[in-house]
Backbone as numpy.savetxt, mean C-alpha at the origin, in Angstrom:
# Nx Ny Nz CAx CAy CAz Cx Cy Cz
4.47 6.97 4.36 3.32 7.81 4.04 3.33 9.05 4.94
2.67 10.12 4.57 2.73 11.34 5.35 2.27 11.12 6.78
2.96 11.80 7.72 2.68 11.59 9.13 1.52 12.47 9.56
0.30 12.03 9.26 -0.90 12.81 9.57 -1.76 12.09 10.60
-1.13 11.18 11.37 -1.91 10.34 12.26 -2.45 11.09 13.46
-3.54 10.57 14.03 -4.10 11.05 15.28 -4.07 9.87 16.23
-3.51 10.06 17.42 -3.34 8.94 18.33 -4.64 8.67 19.09
-5.00 7.43 19.07 -6.21 6.99 19.77 -5.93 5.68 20.46
-6.67 5.40 21.54 -6.54 4.10 22.19 -7.28 3.05 21.39
-6.95 1.78 21.66 -7.59 0.69 20.92 -9.07 0.62 21.27
-9.86 0.13 20.35 -11.30 0.03 20.54 -11.70 -1.42 20.80
-12.84 -1.60 21.40 -13.34 -2.95 21.66 -13.75 -3.61 20.36
-13.76 -4.93 20.37 -14.02 -5.70 19.14 -15.36 -5.32 18.52
-15.35 -5.19 17.20 -16.56 -4.83 16.46 -17.38 -6.09 16.23
-18.55 -6.16 16.83 -19.31 -7.41 16.83 -20.14 -7.58 15.57
-20.94 -6.60 15.25 -21.87 -6.80 14.11 -21.37 -6.14 12.85
-21.85 -6.57 11.73 -21.52 -5.94 10.46 -22.76 -5.95 9.58
-23.15 -4.76 9.12 -24.29 -4.71 8.21 -23.84 -4.12 6.89
-24.48 -4.54 5.84 -24.09 -4.16 4.49 -24.80 -2.88 4.08
-23.99 -1.93 3.63 -24.54 -0.67 3.12 -24.32 -0.66 1.61
-25.33 -0.81 0.83 -25.18 -0.75 -0.62 -24.88 0.68 -1.04
-24.04 0.81 -2.04 -23.56 2.14 -2.40 -24.26 2.72 -3.62
-25.48 2.37 -3.83 -26.21 2.91 -4.96 -26.95 4.19 -4.58
-26.39 4.93 -3.65 -27.05 6.13 -3.15 -26.72 7.32 -4.03
-27.57 8.34 -3.96 -27.32 9.55 -4.73 -26.06 10.23 -4.27
-25.77 10.15 -2.94 -24.56 10.76 -2.41 -23.32 10.16 -3.01
-23.30 8.85 -3.16 -22.13 8.19 -3.74 -21.98 8.58 -5.20
-23.09 8.61 -5.93 -23.02 9.00 -7.34 -22.50 10.42 -7.49
-22.87 11.27 -6.54 -22.43 12.66 -6.61 -20.93 12.79 -6.44
-20.29 11.78 -5.82 -18.85 11.84 -5.62 -18.08 11.51 -6.90
-18.75 11.16 -7.95 -18.09 11.04 -9.23 -17.70 9.64 -9.63
-18.27 8.61 -8.99 -17.90 7.25 -9.33 -18.21 6.92 -10.79
-19.20 7.62 -11.36 -19.56 7.36 -12.74 -18.46 7.71 -13.73
-17.48 8.51 -13.29 -16.37 8.87 -14.16 -15.24 7.85 -14.10
-15.39 6.84 -13.28 -14.41 5.78 -13.18 -14.93 4.53 -13.88
-14.04 3.68 -14.40 -14.49 2.42 -15.02 -14.79 1.37 -13.96
-15.53 1.80 -12.93 -15.83 0.95 -11.79 -17.32 1.02 -11.47
-17.82 -0.04 -10.88 -19.19 -0.04 -10.37 -19.15 -0.27 -8.87
-20.14 0.29 -8.18 -20.21 0.13 -6.74 -20.68 -1.27 -6.36
-20.02 -1.87 -5.42 -20.43 -3.17 -4.88 -21.06 -2.98 -3.51
-20.33 -2.39 -2.58 -20.86 -2.20 -1.23 -19.95 -1.28 -0.43
-20.53 -0.70 0.61 -19.77 -0.05 1.66 -19.93 -0.92 2.91
-18.83 -1.49 3.39 -18.88 -2.31 4.59 -18.39 -1.52 5.78
-19.13 -1.55 6.89 -18.69 -0.80 8.07 -17.40 -1.37 8.64
-16.53 -0.49 9.08 -15.30 -0.87 9.75 -15.38 -0.44 11.21
-14.73 -1.18 12.11 -14.75 -0.81 13.52 -13.80 0.34 13.83
-13.95 0.88 15.00 -13.04 1.93 15.44 -13.54 3.32 15.11
-12.64 4.28 15.30 -13.01 5.69 15.14 -12.71 6.17 13.72
-13.00 7.43 13.49 -12.82 8.02 12.16 -11.43 8.65 12.06
-10.42 7.84 12.29 -9.04 8.30 12.16 -8.38 7.64 10.96
-7.18 8.01 10.70 -6.49 7.69 9.46 -6.21 6.19 9.28
-6.45 5.70 8.04 -6.00 4.38 7.62 -4.71 4.56 6.81
-3.93 3.48 6.75 -2.74 3.50 5.91 -2.73 2.27 5.02
-1.59 1.66 4.78 -1.51 0.57 3.82 -2.47 -0.58 4.14
-2.76 -1.36 3.09 -3.48 -2.62 3.26 -2.80 -3.67 2.39
-3.00 -4.95 2.74 -2.35 -6.03 2.01 -3.30 -7.22 1.95
-3.40 -7.82 0.77 -4.35 -8.91 0.56 -3.65 -10.25 0.40
-4.08 -11.24 1.19 -3.62 -12.61 1.05 -4.69 -13.37 0.27
-4.43 -13.59 -1.02 -5.43 -14.21 -1.89 -5.69 -15.66 -1.53
-4.69 -16.35 -0.99 -4.87 -17.76 -0.63 -5.85 -17.92 0.53
-5.80 -16.99 1.47 -6.65 -17.07 2.66 -7.86 -16.15 2.58
-7.97 -15.37 1.51 -9.09 -14.42 1.32 -9.16 -13.43 2.47
-7.99 -12.98 2.93 -7.93 -12.05 4.05 -7.28 -10.74 3.61
-7.96 -9.65 3.93 -7.44 -8.32 3.66 -7.02 -7.71 4.99
-5.75 -7.34 5.09 -5.21 -6.74 6.30 -5.12 -5.23 6.10
-5.74 -4.47 6.99 -5.85 -3.02 6.85 -5.19 -2.35 8.05
-4.24 -1.47 7.78 -3.58 -0.73 8.85 -4.45 0.47 9.25
-5.02 0.41 10.45 -5.77 1.55 10.98 -4.80 2.35 11.85
-4.10 3.24 11.20 -3.02 3.98 11.83 -3.50 4.75 13.06
-4.57 5.50 12.90 -5.05 6.34 13.99 -5.49 5.58 15.22
-5.93 4.33 15.04 -6.37 3.50 16.16 -5.29 2.52 16.61
-4.14 2.53 15.95 -3.02 1.65 16.29 -3.44 0.18 16.32
-4.12 -0.24 15.24 -4.53 -1.63 15.16 -4.59 -2.07 13.70
-4.49 -3.37 13.50 -4.64 -3.97 12.17 -5.99 -4.67 12.11
-6.80 -4.32 11.12 -8.09 -4.96 10.91 -7.93 -6.11 9.94
-8.63 -7.21 10.20 -8.59 -8.37 9.32 -9.98 -8.56 8.74
-10.09 -8.32 7.43 -11.37 -8.39 6.72 -11.39 -9.64 5.87
-12.39 -10.49 6.09 -12.57 -11.71 5.30 -13.41 -11.37 4.07
-12.82 -11.49 2.88 -13.52 -11.07 1.66 -14.61 -12.05 1.25
-14.61 -13.26 1.79 -15.69 -14.20 1.52 -16.86 -13.98 2.47
-16.56 -13.74 3.74 -17.61 -13.46 4.72 -18.08 -12.02 4.65
-17.28 -11.19 4.00 -17.61 -9.76 3.85 -17.75 -9.07 5.20
-16.81 -9.36 6.07 -16.84 -8.73 7.39 -15.46 -8.75 8.03
-15.29 -7.87 9.00 -14.07 -7.87 9.82 -14.17 -9.03 10.81
-13.17 -9.93 10.78 -13.24 -11.11 11.65 -12.41 -10.95 12.92
-11.48 -10.01 12.92 -10.74 -9.74 14.16 -10.01 -8.42 14.02
-9.53 -7.93 15.18 -8.75 -6.71 15.25 -7.49 -7.02 16.05
-6.37 -6.65 15.52 -5.09 -6.89 16.20 -4.66 -5.57 16.82
-4.75 -5.45 18.15 -4.51 -4.16 18.80 -3.04 -3.91 19.11
-2.79 -2.71 19.62 -1.48 -2.32 20.15 -0.36 -2.42 19.12
-0.67 -2.08 17.86 0.36 -1.95 16.83 0.55 -0.44 16.65
1.42 0.13 17.43 1.48 1.57 17.64 1.68 2.36 16.35
0.69 3.16 15.99 0.71 4.01 14.80 1.13 3.21 13.57
0.40 2.12 13.33 0.76 1.21 12.25 0.63 1.89 10.89
1.71 1.85 10.13 1.72 2.41 8.78 1.65 1.29 7.74
2.73 0.53 7.61 2.78 -0.52 6.61 2.22 -1.83 7.11
1.68 -2.61 6.19 1.25 -3.97 6.50 1.48 -4.80 5.24
2.08 -5.99 5.43 2.41 -6.85 4.29 2.16 -8.29 4.66
1.22 -8.93 3.94 0.94 -10.35 4.14 1.83 -11.16 3.21
2.55 -12.13 3.78 3.40 -13.03 2.99 2.81 -14.42 3.12
2.01 -14.81 2.13 1.21 -16.02 2.22 2.06 -17.27 2.40
3.21 -17.35 1.72 4.03 -18.55 1.80 4.60 -18.78 3.19
4.69 -17.71 3.97 5.17 -17.82 5.35 4.05 -17.91 6.37
2.83 -17.55 5.93 1.72 -17.51 6.86 1.88 -16.41 7.89
2.56 -15.31 7.48 2.85 -14.22 8.39 2.40 -12.89 7.80
2.12 -11.96 8.70 1.85 -10.58 8.32 2.86 -9.71 9.05
3.44 -8.78 8.33 4.41 -7.86 8.92 3.79 -6.47 8.97
3.89 -5.84 10.14 3.28 -4.52 10.33 4.34 -3.57 10.87
4.49 -2.42 10.22 5.46 -1.42 10.69 4.77 -0.49 11.68
5.20 -0.58 12.93 4.63 0.22 14.01 5.51 1.44 14.22
5.13 2.54 13.59 5.95 3.74 13.62 6.00 4.37 15.01
4.96 4.16 15.81 4.95 4.72 17.16 6.02 4.13 18.05
6.39 2.88 17.80 7.42 2.21 18.60 8.66 1.89 17.77
8.66 2.33 16.49 9.79 2.14 15.58 10.23 0.68 15.50
9.25 -0.18 15.24 9.55 -1.60 15.13 8.66 -2.24 14.07
9.05 -3.43 13.67 8.23 -4.25 12.80 7.69 -5.41 13.64
6.38 -5.61 13.58 5.74 -6.66 14.35 5.37 -7.81 13.43
5.63 -9.03 13.87 5.33 -10.23 13.09 4.07 -10.86 13.64
3.06 -11.06 12.77 1.75 -11.55 13.17 1.48 -12.88 12.48
1.05 -13.88 13.24 0.69 -15.17 12.67 -0.68 -15.07 12.00
-0.80 -15.57 10.78 -2.06 -15.45 10.03 -3.14 -16.42 10.50
-2.78 -17.40 11.30 -3.77 -18.35 11.81 -4.32 -17.92 13.16
-3.42 -17.55 14.06 -3.84 -17.18 15.42 -4.07 -15.68 15.55
-3.51 -14.90 14.62 -3.55 -13.43 14.65 -2.84 -12.87 15.89
-1.91 -13.62 16.40 -1.12 -13.17 17.54 0.22 -12.62 17.08
0.70 -11.62 17.82 2.01 -11.05 17.53 3.08 -11.99 18.06
3.98 -12.40 17.17 5.02 -13.37 17.52 6.38 -12.75 17.80
6.62 -11.58 17.23 7.94 -10.98 17.40 7.87 -9.48 17.22
8.82 -8.79 17.86 9.02 -7.36 17.72 10.46 -7.15 17.25
10.63 -6.46 16.12 11.96 -6.31 15.52 12.24 -4.82 15.32
13.43 -4.33 15.69 13.75 -2.92 15.45 13.60 -2.57 13.97
12.93 -1.44 13.71 12.63 -1.07 12.32 13.25 0.21 11.86
14.13 0.82 12.68 14.74 2.08 12.28 14.07 3.26 12.95
14.15 4.42 12.30 13.63 5.66 12.88 12.14 5.86 12.58
11.71 5.45 11.39 10.31 5.67 10.97 9.95 4.60 9.95
9.72 3.36 10.39 9.42 2.27 9.45 8.08 2.49 8.76
8.05 2.20 7.45 6.85 2.49 6.67 6.54 1.32 5.74
6.79 1.46 4.43 6.48 0.41 3.47 7.44 -0.77 3.56
6.99 -1.93 3.04 7.80 -3.15 3.14 7.72 -3.97 1.86
8.76 -4.77 1.63 8.81 -5.69 0.50 9.54 -6.95 0.94
9.16 -8.08 0.34 9.75 -9.37 0.72 10.48 -9.97 -0.47
11.75 -10.34 -0.26 12.55 -11.03 -1.26 12.63 -12.50 -0.86
11.83 -13.33 -1.54 11.64 -14.70 -1.09 12.90 -15.55 -1.23
13.70 -15.31 -2.27 14.87 -16.15 -2.50 15.88 -16.08 -1.36
15.95 -14.92 -0.71 16.93 -14.74 0.37 16.27 -14.66 1.74
14.95 -14.81 1.77 14.19 -14.82 3.03 14.42 -13.54 3.84
14.33 -12.41 3.11 14.57 -11.13 3.77 13.40 -10.17 3.53
13.12 -9.39 4.55 12.12 -8.33 4.48 12.86 -6.99 4.44
12.45 -6.12 3.52 13.06 -4.79 3.39 12.03 -3.74 3.79
12.43 -2.88 4.71 11.52 -1.92 5.32 12.01 -0.50 5.04
11.14 0.32 4.47 11.47 1.73 4.25 11.58 2.44 5.60
12.78 2.90 5.94 12.96 3.73 7.12 12.93 5.17 6.63
11.71 5.71 6.57 11.49 6.97 5.85 12.36 8.10 6.36
12.37 8.33 7.66 13.13 9.45 8.21 14.55 9.05 8.57
14.84 7.76 8.55 16.19 7.29 8.82 17.06 7.23 7.58
16.47 7.61 6.42 17.21 7.66 5.15 17.85 6.32 4.80
17.10 5.24 5.05 17.68 3.91 4.85 16.59 2.87 4.63
17.02 1.68 4.21 16.17 0.50 4.23 16.69 -0.43 5.32
15.79 -0.90 6.16 16.13 -1.87 7.19 15.91 -3.27 6.63
16.86 -4.17 6.88 16.79 -5.54 6.35 16.56 -6.50 7.52
15.54 -7.35 7.37 15.17 -8.29 8.42 15.24 -9.72 7.88
15.90 -10.59 8.62 15.91 -12.02 8.31 14.63 -12.63 8.87
13.74 -13.12 7.99 12.44 -13.61 8.47 12.54 -14.98 9.12
13.66 -15.67 8.93 13.83 -16.96 9.59 14.12 -16.80 11.08
14.88 -15.78 11.40 15.27 -15.55 12.79 14.57 -14.35 13.42
13.81 -13.60 12.58 13.13 -12.38 13.04 14.12 -11.41 13.70
15.23 -11.18 12.99 16.23 -10.24 13.48 16.60 -9.25 12.39
16.97 -8.04 12.81 17.49 -7.05 11.87 18.95 -7.40 11.58
19.27 -7.54 10.29 20.62 -7.98 9.94 21.41 -6.92 9.19
20.75 -5.86 8.72 21.47 -4.81 7.99 20.65 -3.54 7.94
21.36 -2.45 7.76 20.75 -1.15 7.45 21.46 -0.60 6.23
20.68 -0.30 5.19 21.25 0.15 3.92 21.03 1.65 3.78
22.07 2.48 3.90 21.90 3.93 3.75 21.52 4.29 2.32
20.51 5.16 2.18 20.06 5.54 0.85 20.26 7.03 0.56
20.70 7.79 1.56 21.10 9.17 1.32 19.97 10.16 1.18
18.78 9.79 1.61 17.64 10.69 1.54 16.41 10.03 2.10
15.36 10.81 2.25 14.11 10.29 2.81 13.55 9.20 1.90
13.12 8.10 2.51 12.75 6.91 1.73 11.24 6.77 1.63
10.77 6.62 0.40 9.36 6.33 0.17 9.14 4.82 0.16
8.26 4.35 -0.68 7.93 2.93 -0.67 9.05 2.08 -1.24
9.09 0.81 -0.78 10.07 -0.17 -1.21 9.33 -1.34 -1.84
9.82 -1.84 -3.01 9.16 -2.92 -3.73 10.18 -3.92 -4.24
9.69 -5.15 -4.51 10.54 -6.23 -5.01 10.22 -6.51 -6.48
11.26 -6.74 -7.26 11.11 -7.08 -8.67 11.46 -8.56 -8.84
10.47 -9.37 -9.18 10.69 -10.82 -9.27 11.53 -11.22 -10.47
11.67 -10.32 -11.47 12.47 -10.65 -12.65 13.97 -10.48 -12.35
14.35 -9.32 -11.86 15.77 -9.08 -11.54 16.15 -9.63 -10.18
15.10 -9.92 -9.36 15.30 -10.36 -7.98 16.02 -9.30 -7.16
15.73 -8.04 -7.51 16.29 -6.91 -6.79 15.18 -6.13 -6.08
15.60 -5.35 -5.10 14.72 -4.46 -4.36 14.89 -3.05 -4.91
13.77 -2.33 -5.06 13.80 -0.93 -5.48 13.14 -0.08 -4.40
13.75 1.07 -4.13 13.23 1.97 -3.10 13.25 3.40 -3.60
12.15 4.12 -3.38 12.09 5.54 -3.70 12.93 6.34 -2.72
13.84 7.15 -3.24 14.55 8.12 -2.40 13.93 9.46 -2.74
12.88 9.80 -1.99 11.96 10.85 -2.44 12.53 12.26 -2.32
13.53 12.48 -1.50 14.12 13.82 -1.40 15.25 14.01 -2.41
15.58 12.95 -3.16 16.62 13.07 -4.18 16.08 12.85 -5.59
14.78 12.53 -5.70 14.20 12.26 -7.01 14.85 11.08 -7.69
15.12 10.03 -6.89 15.80 8.86 -7.41 15.09 7.58 -6.99
15.37 6.52 -7.75 14.98 5.17 -7.39 16.27 4.39 -7.15
16.42 3.85 -5.93 17.62 3.09 -5.59 17.37 1.61 -5.84
18.35 0.94 -6.44 18.27 -0.49 -6.72 19.22 -1.22 -5.78
18.70 -2.23 -5.09 19.46 -2.96 -4.07 19.56 -4.42 -4.47
20.76 -4.97 -4.34 20.96 -6.40 -4.56 20.79 -7.11 -3.22
19.75 -7.94 -3.06 19.51 -8.60 -1.77 20.58 -9.61 -1.36
21.39 -10.07 -2.31 22.43 -11.02 -1.95 23.58 -10.35 -1.21
23.75 -9.05 -1.45 24.83 -8.31 -0.79 24.32 -7.19 0.10
23.03 -6.85 -0.05 22.42 -5.72 0.66 23.20 -4.42 0.41
23.54 -4.22 -0.85 24.20 -3.00 -1.27 23.43 -2.34 -2.42
23.51 -1.02 -2.48 22.91 -0.27 -3.59 23.79 -0.49 -4.82
23.17 -1.01 -5.89 23.94 -1.29 -7.11 23.66 -0.26 -8.20
22.62 0.55 -8.04 22.32 1.58 -9.03 21.41 2.63 -8.41
21.54 3.84 -8.94 20.64 4.93 -8.58 20.08 5.49 -9.89
18.77 5.46 -10.01 18.12 5.88 -11.25 17.48 7.25 -11.05
17.94 8.23 -11.78 17.35 9.57 -11.70 15.97 9.56 -12.33
15.05 10.32 -11.72 13.66 10.37 -12.16 13.30 11.81 -12.55
13.56 12.20 -13.79 13.22 13.57 -14.21 11.73 13.84 -14.03
11.44 14.99 -13.44 10.05 15.37 -13.23 9.48 14.90 -11.90
10.26 14.14 -11.13 9.76 13.64 -9.85 9.91 14.69 -8.75
8.87 14.80 -7.94 8.92 15.64 -6.76 8.19 14.89 -5.65
8.94 14.41 -4.68 8.32 13.62 -3.61 7.87 12.27 -4.11
8.75 11.54 -4.82 8.38 10.23 -5.35 8.26 9.22 -4.21
7.02 9.01 -3.77 6.75 8.17 -2.59 6.17 6.81 -2.98
5.04 6.80 -3.67 4.38 5.55 -4.04 5.14 4.81 -5.13
5.12 3.48 -5.05 5.88 2.68 -6.00 5.20 1.34 -6.24
5.15 0.93 -7.50 4.66 -0.39 -7.86 5.53 -0.92 -8.99
6.04 -2.14 -8.83 6.86 -2.78 -9.85 6.02 -3.81 -10.59
5.93 -3.67 -11.91 5.28 -4.67 -12.76 6.39 -5.46 -13.43
6.75 -6.59 -12.82 7.90 -7.36 -13.31 7.68 -7.90 -14.71
6.45 -8.28 -15.03 6.19 -8.90 -16.33 6.39 -7.92 -17.48
6.00 -6.67 -17.29 6.13 -5.68 -18.36 7.42 -4.86 -18.24
8.20 -5.10 -17.19 9.44 -4.37 -16.93 9.19 -2.88 -16.80
8.14 -2.56 -16.05 7.83 -1.17 -15.77 7.77 -0.93 -14.26
8.15 0.27 -13.89 7.94 0.73 -12.51 7.03 1.94 -12.57
6.03 1.96 -11.72 5.10 3.08 -11.63 5.38 3.83 -10.35
5.60 5.14 -10.48 6.09 5.95 -9.37 5.15 7.12 -9.16
4.55 7.20 -7.97 3.61 8.28 -7.65 4.35 9.38 -6.89
4.24 10.59 -7.40 4.96 11.74 -6.84 3.98 12.64 -6.10
4.02 12.60 -4.79 3.05 13.35 -4.00 3.33 14.85 -4.01
4.55 15.24 -4.37 4.88 16.66 -4.36 4.33 17.44 -5.53
4.08 16.76 -6.67 3.57 17.48 -7.84 2.46 16.72 -8.56
1.85 15.74 -7.89 0.68 15.02 -8.41 0.93 14.43 -9.79
2.03 13.70 -9.90 2.36 13.05 -11.17 2.61 11.56 -10.97
2.33 10.80 -12.02 2.68 9.39 -12.07 3.72 9.21 -13.17
4.88 8.67 -12.79 5.94 8.41 -13.76 5.94 6.94 -14.11
6.16 6.64 -15.38 6.31 5.26 -15.85 7.76 5.07 -16.24
8.44 4.19 -15.52 9.86 3.95 -15.75 10.07 2.62 -16.45
10.81 2.63 -17.55 11.20 1.40 -18.24 12.39 0.82 -17.48
12.21 -0.37 -16.91 13.27 -0.97 -16.10 14.42 -1.51 -16.92
14.23 -1.65 -18.23 15.32 -2.09 -19.09 16.23 -0.92 -19.48
15.63 0.18 -19.91 16.42 1.33 -20.33 16.74 2.27 -19.18
16.02 2.09 -18.05 16.17 2.94 -16.86 15.80 4.39 -17.16
14.81 4.56 -18.01 14.36 5.90 -18.36 12.87 6.06 -18.11
12.48 7.27 -17.74 11.07 7.60 -17.61 10.50 7.77 -19.01
9.51 6.95 -19.35 8.98 6.96 -20.72 7.62 7.62 -20.83
6.91 7.76 -19.71 5.59 8.41 -19.74 5.37 9.14 -18.42
4.60 10.21 -18.48 4.25 10.97 -17.29 2.78 11.34 -17.36
2.06 11.17 -16.25 0.62 11.47 -16.20 0.31 12.38 -15.01
-0.62 13.29 -15.23 -1.20 14.06 -14.13 -2.20 13.16 -13.41
-2.14 13.13 -12.08 -3.09 12.35 -11.29 -3.64 13.23 -10.18
-4.47 12.64 -9.31 -5.07 13.41 -8.23 -4.04 13.90 -7.23
-4.42 14.90 -6.48 -3.53 15.54 -5.52 -3.00 14.53 -4.50
-1.70 14.67 -4.18 -1.03 13.83 -3.19 -1.23 12.33 -3.46
-0.83 11.83 -4.61 -0.97 10.40 -4.88 -0.14 9.59 -3.89
-0.68 8.45 -3.49 -0.05 7.70 -2.41 0.13 6.23 -2.78
-0.93 5.44 -2.61 -0.82 3.99 -2.78 -1.21 3.57 -4.20
-0.48 2.60 -4.74 -0.75 2.04 -6.06 -1.12 0.57 -5.92
-2.00 0.11 -6.80 -2.36 -1.31 -6.84 -2.67 -1.67 -8.28
-2.42 -2.93 -8.65 -2.67 -3.34 -10.03 -3.52 -4.60 -10.09
-4.28 -4.69 -11.16 -5.03 -5.89 -11.51 -4.33 -6.44 -12.75
-3.49 -7.46 -12.56 -2.64 -7.93 -13.65 -3.44 -8.57 -14.78
-4.56 -9.25 -14.45 -5.37 -9.88 -15.50 -6.07 -8.84 -16.35
-6.66 -7.84 -15.70 -7.38 -6.80 -16.44 -6.44 -5.70 -16.97
-5.18 -5.76 -16.55 -4.20 -4.75 -16.92 -4.67 -3.35 -16.56
-5.07 -3.22 -15.30 -5.51 -1.93 -14.76 -4.61 -1.53 -13.60
-4.28 -0.27 -13.56 -3.48 0.29 -12.48 -4.32 1.33 -11.75
-4.34 1.24 -10.41 -5.10 2.17 -9.58 -4.12 3.05 -8.79
-4.37 4.37 -8.85 -3.57 5.34 -8.11 -4.52 6.07 -7.16
-4.30 5.89 -5.86 -5.18 6.51 -4.86 -4.46 7.67 -4.20
-5.17 8.79 -4.02 -4.54 9.99 -3.48 -5.19 10.49 -2.21
-4.43 11.30 -1.48 -4.89 11.85 -0.20 -6.17 12.68 -0.35
-6.34 13.32 -1.48 -7.52 14.15 -1.70 -8.77 13.33 -1.99
-8.60 11.99 -2.06 -9.74 11.12 -2.34 -9.97 10.86 -3.80
-9.10 11.40 -4.65 -9.23 11.19 -6.09 -8.50 9.92 -6.48
-9.17 9.08 -7.23 -8.59 7.84 -7.73 -8.43 7.94 -9.25
-7.25 7.60 -9.72 -6.97 7.57 -11.15 -6.81 6.11 -11.58
-7.45 5.75 -12.68 -7.35 4.38 -13.21 -6.70 4.46 -14.58
-5.68 3.62 -14.78 -4.96 3.60 -16.04 -4.93 2.19 -16.61
-4.96 2.10 -17.92 -4.78 0.84 -18.60 -3.29 0.64 -18.87
-2.79 -0.55 -18.53 -1.37 -0.84 -18.75 -1.18 -1.89 -19.84
-2.22 -2.15 -20.61 -2.13 -3.13 -21.69 -1.30 -2.57 -22.84
-0.53 -3.42 -23.46 0.26 -3.00 -24.61 1.50 -2.24 -24.20
2.05 -1.51 -25.18 3.30 -0.78 -24.96 3.10 0.57 -24.31
1.87 1.07 -24.32 1.61 2.39 -23.79 0.62 2.33 -22.63
0.81 3.24 -21.70 -0.13 3.40 -20.59 -1.15 4.46 -20.98
-2.42 4.26 -20.57 -3.46 5.22 -20.93 -4.39 5.45 -19.75
-4.69 6.69 -19.48 -5.63 7.01 -18.42 -7.05 6.71 -18.90
-7.79 5.92 -18.12 -9.15 5.52 -18.52 -10.22 6.05 -17.57
-9.82 6.74 -16.52 -10.81 7.32 -15.62 -10.15 8.00 -14.44
-10.84 9.02 -13.92 -10.34 9.73 -12.74 -11.51 10.46 -12.09
-11.64 10.29 -10.77 -12.75 10.95 -10.09 -12.54 10.89 -8.58
-13.30 11.72 -7.87 -13.33 11.66 -6.42 -14.11 10.42 -6.01
-13.44 9.47 -5.39 -14.10 8.22 -5.01 -14.69 8.29 -3.62
-14.01 8.98 -2.71 -14.50 9.08 -1.34 -13.50 9.86 -0.51
-13.90 10.30 0.67 -13.02 11.13 1.50 -11.76 10.38 1.91
-10.59 11.00 1.58 -9.29 10.47 1.99 -9.06 9.05 1.47
-9.50 8.78 0.24 -9.36 7.43 -0.34 -7.96 7.26 -0.92
-6.96 7.25 -0.04 -5.57 7.21 -0.50 -4.96 5.81 -0.42
-5.78 4.80 -0.08 -5.29 3.43 0.05 -6.14 2.52 -0.83
-5.48 1.57 -1.54 -6.21 0.70 -2.45 -5.55 -0.67 -2.47
-6.38 -1.72 -2.60 -5.90 -3.08 -2.78 -6.84 -3.80 -3.74
-6.31 -4.81 -4.45 -7.08 -5.53 -5.47 -7.09 -7.02 -5.14
-8.27 -7.63 -5.29 -8.40 -9.08 -5.23 -8.20 -9.60 -6.66
-7.11 -10.32 -6.95 -6.83 -10.73 -8.32 -7.83 -11.74 -8.88
-8.54 -12.46 -8.03 -9.49 -13.47 -8.50 -10.83 -12.85 -8.87
-11.36 -11.99 -8.00 -12.67 -11.39 -8.25 -12.56 -10.03 -8.94
-11.36 -9.45 -8.94 -11.07 -8.13 -9.51 -11.72 -7.00 -8.69
-12.22 -7.34 -7.52 -12.77 -6.28 -6.67 -11.65 -5.40 -6.11
-12.01 -4.14 -5.88 -11.04 -3.15 -5.44 -11.51 -2.59 -4.10
-10.59 -2.47 -3.14 -10.95 -2.14 -1.77 -10.31 -0.82 -1.35
-11.17 0.12 -0.90 -10.73 1.44 -0.47 -11.23 1.71 0.96
-10.39 1.67 1.98 -10.85 2.07 3.32 -11.00 3.60 3.39
-12.14 4.04 3.89 -12.43 5.47 4.04 -12.59 5.77 5.52
-11.86 6.75 6.00 -11.84 6.96 7.45 -13.12 7.61 7.99
-13.82 8.35 7.14 -14.99 9.06 7.67 -16.01 9.26 6.56
-17.01 8.41 6.56 -18.13 8.55 5.63 -19.39 8.71 6.47
-19.91 9.93 6.50 -21.09 10.24 7.32 -20.84 9.87 8.78
-19.61 10.14 9.26 -19.30 9.94 10.67 -18.84 8.55 11.04
-18.64 7.67 10.04 -18.23 6.30 10.33 -17.16 5.85 9.33
-16.22 5.00 9.78 -15.27 4.42 8.83 -15.91 3.28 8.06
-15.59 3.19 6.77 -16.16 2.12 5.93 -15.09 1.60 4.99
-15.34 0.39 4.48 -14.51 -0.17 3.42 -15.35 -0.12 2.14
-14.97 0.74 1.23 -15.69 0.89 -0.02 -15.17 -0.16 -1.01
-16.10 -0.98 -1.52 -15.74 -2.05 -2.42 -16.30 -1.74 -3.81
-15.40 -1.78 -4.80 -15.77 -1.49 -6.18 -15.36 -2.66 -7.06
-15.82 -2.65 -8.30 -15.44 -3.69 -9.26 -15.37 -3.05 -10.65
-14.50 -3.56 -11.52 -14.43 -3.00 -12.87 -15.73 -3.23 -13.64
-16.08 -2.28 -14.46 -17.24 -2.43 -15.32 -16.96 -3.51 -16.35
-17.96 -4.33 -16.62 -17.77 -5.39 -17.60 -18.13 -4.92 -18.99
């Protein structure tokens, strides 16, 4: 993700949490009515009003892990208790965060120290520090081979980590700046955006070699990536020209292109509702329907300041947007699809 972080020291544990309902005139003025979403709540987050980055949801444990990049800490939000239950400090300029429920681990890419940190989901303690390349960012897990793939954005590579031994076992050169990396459960391959080449690289985890390079016509700064294995589609957010590309993974061709909000970044999907969320740096969120053979835009609006990160709870269908500065405080904006 773009390197817009502000360095801050860690903050003391956030003790109290009060619920701020979002039925205010100010929230309505931000255009939520143009989205197929309803406001649930704004929950206060601890720390300062600095940048958030990726978040990852463990549905089995009802825990949402939020990378607070500017504060160099990972926040753990319990979606049942509706509060932050702990803060994991000293994760230097944390960008990526990925919860792997079957392992009971969370992986966090600490760009300030160029490493990947392994966090236990029960104790919330850091168990290991693993070299992550020059600028570790997004991550994906290939369960069959027990490997973690880390986008080394400025190192022009993917770093490969053996999660059994917590060691770096390979570096895969990709020939350009690397955006997000994702796993496809159907092909059992890893896909990574090579954003300075307008390509999607396909990696075979059994050999850790690039087996294909897919050109993406119309892509400029293809950073965000989401693989929908069931529909054989890849959704690619291009921050350089505010476009969303829909790639058919069978034909390897871009079949649809959509205009989205400025600087699109993180993508999230609700597989049951067949909704795709595209969150952008400008705070504009685009919602698309992915039902059927065609993708359709069903809403777009300014959701909140710097709302470039999104995660979905597949059971409740609630959608989570961390906002770094709402009236001088960081909050977690919680929305839900309209029924």
